[in-house]
Every structure is written in C-alpha cells, then in structure tokens.
N, C-alpha and C positions, 0 to 999 in steps of 0.2 A: 385559528386558522382553518382555511376552509382546502381542501383534498386537493384543489387545483391551482390552489395559490402554493403549498407545499409541492406537491409538484414539478411545478412549474423553480422554486427555487432550489429544489435537487438538481434537477436538468440544468440549468446557469452553473453548479459548480462540477458539473464534468467534463470530462474531456470530447471532443469532437467524436470517438471512435466507441463512448459511452453511452452517445445519444443514439449514434448510429444503431446501437445495439437494441435500446429501447423501444428506435422507433418499430425495430425490425418486430419486434416482440409483440409491440399494440399494431401491428398489421396481422400475424401469426392471429390473434387475438379474434380481431375481426372477420376474419376467415372461419375460423373453427367455429363462433355463435352464426354463424350462416350456415354452414355445415349442419351444425344441431336444427337448425328451424328447417331445415328439410329433409334430415331425419325424422322430425316428428312429423309433418306430413305424412312424409309415406309411411309410418306406422301405424296412422291413423284407417292409411288406407287399406291396409293387411288386414287392420283389425273385422273392416266392415267386407273386407273377401271372405275371410275366415266365416265370419257372421252370417255369409249370404245364404247358405245350405241350412243351418237352422230353422225351426220350426217355431212361431209362437212369437212372444214377444219377451227379449231382457230386460227393461225395465220390469214388467210384473213377476218373470221370474224372482227377481231381486227382490221385487214388495212382498211374495212371499217368504220370503226364506225370513224375512227381517219379523214378519207378523211371526213364524215359527218361535222366533227368541223372544220374543215378549211376553 
C-alpha cells in the first residue's frame, strides 16, 4: 500500500479535531521547510563574504592539501 493511501485511511478514521491537528502540523512542516531553504541561501552569502578578504583560490588550497596527504 502506498503512503498516501495509508495516510488517507488514517485520516478517515480520525475525529474532526484530530484531522485539524494533522492539518496544522502539515502547515507547520511546510513553513519550516521554506525557512530552511532561506537560511541555506543566506549561509552561502555569509561564506562568500567571509572569503572575500582572502587572497588566492580556495579550490587550489584544497587541492594542495589533498596532494600533501597522498
């Protein structure tokens, strides 16, 4: 049985008050997912800002460190 079918079966057996609680949880999860996406894009900008003062290339530095370990 697919997950949607299982969820629908469970929803059908719930009281209206329980269904409202499930719906509120779904809305809350959607909101949190959107907030996480926004925070990830901000993190990228913070990293770019922090690295803007550095001279050279971060990718070259990483490659050099890897070669040292080989």
